[in-house]
Backbone bond lengths (Angstrom), bond angles and torsions (degrees), N, CA, C in turn:
res aa  C-N    CA-C-N  psi(-1)  N-CA   C-N-CA  omega(-1)  CA-C   N-CA-C  phi
1 X - - - 1.443 - - 1.531 111.16 -
2 X 1.332 115.78 -32.25 1.466 117.87 178.53 1.523 110.71 -66.20
3 X 1.323 116.84 -38.01 1.470 119.14 176.30 1.517 110.89 -63.92
4 X 1.319 116.58 -39.42 1.470 120.16 176.91 1.520 110.13 -62.00
5 X 1.336 116.41 -40.55 1.466 120.06 178.95 1.526 110.92 -64.55
6 X 1.325 117.11 -41.42 1.464 120.11 179.88 1.524 111.15 -68.09
7 X 1.326 117.02 -37.77 1.464 120.16 176.67 1.528 110.62 -65.26
8 X 1.322 116.06 -43.36 1.468 120.62 179.15 1.532 110.16 -63.45
9 X 1.304 116.10 -41.74 1.462 121.48 178.22 1.521 110.70 -61.34
10 X 1.322 117.30 -45.22 1.469 121.02 -179.66 1.521 111.45 -65.04
11 X 1.327 116.98 -37.11 1.465 120.36 -178.12 1.526 113.26 -78.42
12 X 1.339 116.95 -37.28 1.464 120.40 -170.31 1.519 115.06 -112.73
13 X 1.330 117.72 -19.03 1.452 120.56 -175.65 1.511 111.37 86.13
14 X 1.324 115.70 162.56 1.458 120.29 -174.82 1.527 112.07 -65.45
15 X 1.312 117.53 -39.77 1.467 120.45 -176.84 1.531 111.51 -59.21
16 X 1.322 117.60 -31.29 1.465 121.00 -178.80 1.528 112.76 -96.52
17 X 1.332 117.79 -2.97 1.460 120.98 -179.11 1.526 109.60 -66.54
18 X 1.321 115.83 129.58 1.465 120.32 179.91 1.519 109.72 -140.54
19 X 1.305 114.87 155.94 1.463 120.63 175.85 1.525 109.57 -58.62
20 X 1.321 116.03 -41.71 1.469 120.39 -178.86 1.534 111.20 -63.39
21 X 1.340 116.65 -43.43 1.468 120.29 179.76 1.513 112.08 -64.19
22 X 1.334 116.87 -41.55 1.462 120.82 177.95 1.527 109.39 -65.48
23 X 1.320 116.86 -43.13 1.470 120.59 179.71 1.520 110.93 -60.71
24 X 1.325 116.23 -44.59 1.466 119.54 -179.80 1.523 110.31 -62.28
25 X 1.319 116.80 -44.32 1.466 120.51 -179.07 1.524 110.96 -65.34
26 X 1.337 116.67 -36.00 1.471 121.11 -178.70 1.523 112.40 -82.12
27 X 1.347 116.36 -13.52 1.458 119.87 -179.13 1.523 113.28 75.63
28 X 1.334 115.80 32.54 1.465 120.26 178.35 1.528 108.87 -127.70
29 X 1.303 115.62 168.56 1.461 120.63 177.71 1.536 108.42 -78.34
30 X 1.336 118.04 143.66 1.471 120.33 178.62 1.535 113.53 -55.12
31 X 1.329 117.37 -30.06 1.470 120.12 179.48 1.531 111.45 -62.00
32 X 1.327 116.21 -32.37 1.462 120.70 178.09 1.527 109.82 -61.05
33 X 1.316 115.55 -43.95 1.465 120.13 -179.51 1.530 110.28 -71.62
34 X 1.301 117.05 -42.61 1.473 120.35 -179.50 1.539 111.64 -62.11
35 X 1.326 116.91 -36.29 1.469 119.59 178.46 1.518 111.43 -62.01
36 X 1.319 116.15 -40.89 1.463 119.56 -175.28 1.518 112.85 -86.79
37 X 1.342 117.80 -42.71 1.466 120.79 -171.80 1.529 114.32 -115.74
38 X 1.293 118.90 -16.20 1.467 126.21 -178.35 1.524 113.41 65.03
39 X 1.335 119.24 -51.00 1.467 122.38 -174.11 1.523 110.54 -135.50
40 X 1.332 116.63 170.63 1.464 119.49 175.09 1.524 110.41 -67.04
41 X 1.341 117.52 -29.48 1.464 119.63 176.48 1.527 110.58 -64.36
42 X 1.326 116.35 -36.98 1.457 120.44 175.67 1.518 112.16 -64.41
43 X 1.313 115.74 -39.97 1.471 120.23 176.57 1.525 109.55 -62.26
44 X 1.334 116.95 -45.34 1.462 120.34 -178.83 1.531 111.27 -64.30
45 X 1.328 116.77 -39.41 1.470 120.95 177.89 1.528 109.57 -59.60
46 X 1.337 116.42 -47.27 1.453 120.32 -178.66 1.530 110.89 -67.61
47 X 1.316 116.97 -39.45 1.468 120.02 178.16 1.528 110.40 -61.57
48 X 1.316 116.23 -39.49 1.463 120.45 179.63 1.521 111.20 -64.05
49 X 1.326 117.38 -43.04 1.460 119.22 -178.23 1.530 112.17 -72.06
50 X 1.343 117.42 -21.06 1.464 120.45 178.93 1.526 113.42 -95.20
51 X 1.320 117.67 -19.02 1.465 120.77 -179.49 1.520 106.64 -84.97
52 X 1.308 116.65 97.40 1.458 121.60 -168.65 1.512 115.35 -70.84
53 X 1.310 113.65 157.04 1.461 121.69 175.92 1.521 110.45 -71.60
54 X 1.332 116.88 -8.26 1.454 120.15 -178.29 1.525 112.05 -69.69
55 X 1.327 117.49 -8.59 1.455 119.41 179.84 1.527 111.65 -70.50
56 X 1.315 117.01 -18.44 1.462 121.41 175.16 1.520 106.69 -116.92
57 X 1.323 116.29 113.44 1.466 121.05 -177.16 1.526 110.18 -77.96
58 X 1.319 116.06 145.04 1.457 122.79 -179.53 1.538 108.27 -93.37
59 X 1.345 117.76 115.87 1.465 120.55 -177.15 1.529 112.53 -76.09
60 X 1.312 116.16 160.59 1.470 122.24 174.37 1.521 107.56 -150.73
61 X 1.347 115.69 79.10 1.463 121.11 -175.86 1.522 113.63 -91.35
62 X 1.339 116.40 -12.71 1.459 120.11 -174.82 1.520 112.00 95.82
63 X 1.321 117.41 0.82 1.466 122.80 178.61 1.525 108.23 -134.14
64 X 1.331 116.83 120.75 1.461 119.63 -179.49 1.521 111.30 -59.70
65 X 1.322 117.39 -44.81 1.462 119.03 -177.95 1.528 110.64 -60.06
66 X 1.321 116.53 -43.23 1.470 119.76 178.64 1.522 111.11 -67.35
67 X 1.327 117.44 -40.95 1.470 120.33 178.25 1.524 110.90 -61.33
68 X 1.341 117.37 -44.70 1.455 120.45 179.17 1.527 111.22 -63.98
69 X 1.321 116.55 -40.19 1.472 119.21 178.01 1.520 111.31 -63.01
70 X 1.326 116.93 -44.27 1.467 120.19 179.54 1.523 111.26 -65.73
71 X 1.322 116.60 -41.14 1.456 120.74 178.29 1.528 110.37 -63.31
72 X 1.332 116.64 -45.34 1.469 120.66 178.85 1.529 110.87 -63.92
73 X 1.319 116.93 -39.42 1.465 120.27 177.55 1.528 110.63 -63.02
74 X 1.330 116.69 -40.39 1.470 120.48 178.61 1.528 110.66 -65.01
75 X 1.327 117.23 -40.71 1.466 120.77 177.84 1.519 109.67 -63.09
76 X 1.336 116.16 -46.81 1.465 120.28 178.91 1.517 112.21 -60.35
77 X 1.322 116.68 -44.27 1.470 120.43 179.63 1.520 111.22 -64.93
78 X 1.322 117.04 -40.60 1.461 121.65 179.60 1.521 110.21 -59.96
79 X 1.333 117.58 -47.70 1.461 120.53 -175.45 1.527 113.53 -83.74
80 X 1.316 118.17 -6.88 1.461 119.98 173.52 1.526 110.19 -72.27
81 X 1.322 116.21 -26.95 1.469 120.46 175.95 1.526 108.22 -67.24
82 X 1.326 117.24 125.07 1.467 120.74 -173.98 1.527 112.12 -58.92
83 X 1.320 117.70 -35.26 1.467 120.12 179.90 1.533 110.57 -63.19
84 X 1.330 117.46 -41.86 1.457 120.97 -179.23 1.523 111.61 -71.91
85 X 1.314 116.15 -37.45 1.464 120.57 177.06 1.529 109.64 -63.74
86 X 1.314 117.36 -45.26 1.463 121.61 178.02 1.525 110.79 -63.51
87 X 1.324 116.49 -38.05 1.459 120.58 178.19 1.528 110.89 -61.31
88 X 1.332 116.63 -45.81 1.461 120.14 178.97 1.522 111.01 -59.31
89 X 1.318 116.96 -48.93 1.467 120.40 179.99 1.521 110.53 -61.38
90 X 1.319 117.63 -39.67 1.460 121.48 179.34 1.515 112.77 -66.16
91 X 1.316 116.46 -41.55 1.460 120.45 179.53 1.525 110.47 -65.71
92 X 1.316 117.36 -42.53 1.466 120.41 179.20 1.529 110.03 -64.42
93 X 1.319 116.95 -41.23 1.473 120.02 176.62 1.524 111.27 -62.81
94 X 1.318 116.22 -45.13 1.465 119.89 179.23 1.521 111.04 -62.38
95 X 1.321 116.98 -39.42 1.466 121.32 -179.39 1.520 111.99 -63.76
96 X 1.323 116.25 -30.36 1.463 118.72 179.72 1.530 111.97 -76.54
97 X 1.337 117.34 -16.35 1.463 121.39 -177.05 1.530 113.97 -106.48
98 X 1.308 116.82 -22.15 1.460 120.94 -173.31 1.528 109.16 -132.70
99 X 1.333 118.19 115.75 1.464 120.43 -178.25 1.532 113.63 -56.14
100 X 1.325 118.41 -35.88 1.466 118.99 -179.99 1.527 110.82 -70.36
101 X 1.326 117.70 -32.85 1.471 119.87 174.13 1.529 109.60 -68.89
102 X 1.329 116.62 -36.59 1.466 120.50 175.86 1.517 111.61 -62.88
103 X 1.332 116.42 -42.01 1.463 120.76 177.35 1.526 110.40 -63.16
104 X 1.333 116.82 -43.15 1.467 120.72 179.68 1.521 110.72 -63.25
105 X 1.330 117.42 -40.50 1.461 120.86 178.58 1.524 109.99 -64.28
106 X 1.333 117.17 -47.63 1.466 121.12 179.41 1.530 110.47 -58.36
107 X 1.327 117.56 -46.28 1.456 121.56 -177.72 1.528 111.87 -66.25
108 X 1.320 116.11 -38.96 1.462 120.15 179.33 1.527 111.04 -66.90
109 X 1.320 116.40 -43.61 1.472 119.90 178.35 1.527 109.84 -63.00
110 X 1.328 117.06 -42.66 1.470 120.60 178.67 1.525 111.15 -60.06
111 X 1.324 117.18 -41.71 1.465 120.73 179.33 1.527 111.21 -67.22
112 X 1.316 117.20 -41.01 1.472 120.28 178.59 1.520 110.83 -65.50
113 X 1.326 117.28 -39.86 1.468 120.05 176.14 1.526 110.17 -62.75
114 X 1.326 116.06 -43.09 1.466 120.24 179.55 1.533 111.06 -60.11
115 X 1.331 116.22 -46.09 1.465 119.78 179.91 1.526 112.15 -64.07
116 X 1.326 116.62 -47.94 1.465 120.65 -176.97 1.523 112.27 -69.79
117 X 1.328 117.01 -24.18 1.466 119.54 -178.63 1.525 112.23 -66.66
118 X 1.323 117.30 -10.26 1.469 120.17 176.67 1.526 110.99 -56.95
119 X 1.333 118.03 -34.81 1.474 119.27 179.99 1.528 110.64 -63.85
120 X 1.317 117.13 -34.26 1.470 120.99 178.82 1.526 109.70 -74.64
121 X 1.329 117.44 -42.60 1.464 120.18 177.95 1.537 110.72 -58.95
122 X 1.318 116.16 -41.11 1.473 119.41 178.11 1.526 110.70 -64.30
123 X 1.323 116.88 -38.96 1.466 120.53 179.01 1.529 110.69 -64.91
124 X 1.315 117.25 -38.73 1.468 120.64 176.52 1.523 109.26 -63.11
125 X 1.331 117.03 -45.12 1.476 121.24 179.30 1.522 111.68 -60.77
126 X 1.337 117.20 -33.82 1.474 121.08 179.47 1.533 111.95 -81.68
127 X 1.319 117.47 -7.45 1.458 120.81 -179.23 1.517 113.83 86.24
128 X 1.330 118.10 11.57 1.466 121.48 179.27 1.520 112.59 -75.01
129 X 1.323 116.40 -25.44 1.458 121.53 -176.69 1.519 110.02 -129.96
130 X 1.332 116.11 157.68 1.470 118.93 175.47 1.531 110.37 -58.70
131 X 1.328 117.57 146.74 1.463 120.96 -176.79 1.524 114.43 -61.16
132 X 1.326 117.75 -24.57 1.470 119.45 -177.27 1.529 112.61 -97.27
133 X 1.327 117.09 23.96 1.468 120.96 179.12 1.521 110.32 -68.79
134 X 1.317 115.78 131.13 1.466 121.79 176.22 1.529 107.55 -81.34
135 X 1.322 115.31 103.90 1.467 121.40 -173.64 1.524 111.79 -63.37
136 X 1.325 117.53 -42.69 1.468 119.81 -177.22 1.526 111.45 -68.42
137 X 1.323 117.22 -36.79 1.474 119.45 177.33 1.526 111.13 -67.18
138 X 1.316 116.82 -34.36 1.467 120.68 177.12 1.524 110.00 -62.81
139 X 1.325 116.35 -46.99 1.472 120.71 179.70 1.525 110.29 -67.08
140 X 1.326 117.51 -39.84 1.467 120.74 178.65 1.532 110.52 -61.20
141 X 1.326 116.99 -40.76 1.467 120.57 179.26 1.523 111.17 -66.25
142 X 1.328 116.66 -36.29 1.465 119.71 177.87 1.525 111.11 -69.44
143 X 1.322 117.43 -36.32 1.460 122.24 -175.13 1.526 113.87 -82.24
144 X 1.305 117.33 -30.19 1.465 121.82 -172.70 1.530 114.13 -53.10
145 X 1.325 120.10 -41.09 1.467 118.32 -179.58 1.534 114.22 -59.43
146 X 1.328 117.03 -29.85 1.469 119.80 178.42 1.523 110.47 -65.90
147 X 1.320 115.58 -46.59 1.457 120.27 -176.88 1.525 111.33 -71.14
148 X 1.325 116.19 -35.83 1.466 119.34 175.38 1.527 109.55 -61.59
149 X 1.317 116.09 -46.87 1.464 121.17 -177.85 1.523 111.10 -62.50
150 X 1.340 117.41 -45.33 1.462 120.80 -175.31 1.524 113.02 -76.86
151 X 1.322 117.50 -40.60 1.458 120.40 -170.09 1.521 114.85 -101.04
152 X 1.316 118.53 -27.47 1.464 121.09 -175.79 1.527 110.96 -102.86
153 X 1.329 116.38 -61.13 1.474 118.14 -177.10 1.523 112.15 -81.69
154 X 1.351 116.68 -14.66 1.476 121.80 176.86 1.529 112.36 56.82
155 X 1.320 114.97 37.41 1.465 120.67 176.41 1.522 108.49 -103.80
156 X 1.314 117.11 154.65 1.474 118.93 179.55 1.528 111.15 -69.31
157 X 1.322 114.94 157.54 1.456 120.97 175.23 1.521 107.85 -79.86
158 X 1.316 116.17 114.16 1.462 118.10 -179.86 1.528 110.01 -87.87
159 X 1.321 117.51 162.02 1.468 121.31 -174.89 1.530 114.62 -63.03
160 X 1.326 118.08 -20.86 1.463 120.87 -178.89 1.528 113.28 -85.15
161 X 1.322 118.08 -18.89 1.462 120.74 -175.28 1.528 113.00 -57.58
162 X 1.330 121.13 -43.77 1.465 118.95 179.23 1.527 113.18 -58.48
163 X 1.314 117.97 -45.78 1.462 120.59 -179.76 1.518 111.13 -65.01
164 X 1.326 116.32 -44.23 1.465 120.24 -178.08 1.529 111.08 -63.66
165 X 1.324 117.04 -46.77 1.468 119.24 -178.26 1.531 111.32 -68.43
166 X 1.319 117.45 -38.73 1.465 120.70 178.59 1.523 110.76 -65.22
167 X 1.318 116.79 -46.04 1.463 119.71 -178.70 1.523 112.00 -67.03
168 X 1.319 117.64 -36.94 1.468 120.35 177.64 1.527 110.20 -63.39
169 X 1.323 117.50 -44.97 1.466 120.60 178.99 1.528 110.62 -66.10
170 X 1.316 117.06 -39.25 1.463 121.48 179.42 1.527 110.64 -60.97
171 X 1.320 116.78 -51.70 1.473 120.19 -177.45 1.535 111.30 -66.50
172 X 1.314 117.16 -36.41 1.466 120.10 177.80 1.535 110.40 -66.33
173 X 1.322 116.82 -41.95 1.466 120.14 178.77 1.532 110.72 -65.30
174 X 1.320 116.78 -42.24 1.474 120.30 178.78 1.523 111.42 -62.61
175 X 1.325 116.31 -32.44 1.462 120.76 -179.86 1.535 112.31 -82.34
176 X 1.322 117.72 -2.79 1.458 120.97 178.05 1.522 114.78 88.02
177 X 1.330 117.28 13.04 1.471 120.33 -177.99 1.526 112.82 -63.92
178 X 1.322 117.95 -22.79 1.460 120.83 -178.04 1.527 111.84 -108.70
179 X 1.318 115.85 33.22 1.456 121.65 178.81 1.533 109.60 -65.84
180 X 1.309 116.21 135.27 1.464 120.26 177.47 1.522 110.70 -61.47
181 X 1.321 117.57 -34.17 1.470 121.04 178.30 1.528 110.65 -63.35
182 X 1.327 117.93 -38.75 1.464 122.00 177.63 1.520 111.57 -69.38
183 X 1.309 115.04 -30.82 1.464 120.68 -174.07 1.520 113.42 -98.24
184 X 1.332 117.79 15.75 1.471 120.88 -179.76 1.517 113.50 -61.20
185 X 1.305 117.57 -19.44 1.458 121.02 -178.79 1.529 112.90 -75.62
186 X 1.336 117.82 0.23 1.473 120.67 -178.47 1.501 112.17 -61.83
């Protein structure tokens, strides 16, 4: 049923997503969906918790700049797929309407940041970055341009965005912009 919901979301968009439409696509009665998820926001929350972070592999090339570029390229490629782009927009919409979907989105993003921050931790271990570099803030800075482009400015992801965002985060991290001491006010 979650696949049916994601297909319906990709075809119709979040505004048109309905329990009835998902039920029809899945070949089940709407009551079946309402019993388990109650609303489309519930479906999106569950889809988010089941759509694993494993879809974007975490590189380890021995070079932070290369790792960030590969990670950014993977993010760009993932969201270039219309189904994944629609999923992101749907999850963000659901999170704004349902506190439990908002919690699921926050927790999922935190877990993805934690996983991807391994590339920064490895760079610190290799001496590429200052020891007090905030790994999650580095990854968040690299990722933010994708979400701004897709969700705020509503412009397509161009082929240069992964390199630009990765290199900006790399140079900022090397310069100490993501120092934990600087970010103590969090």
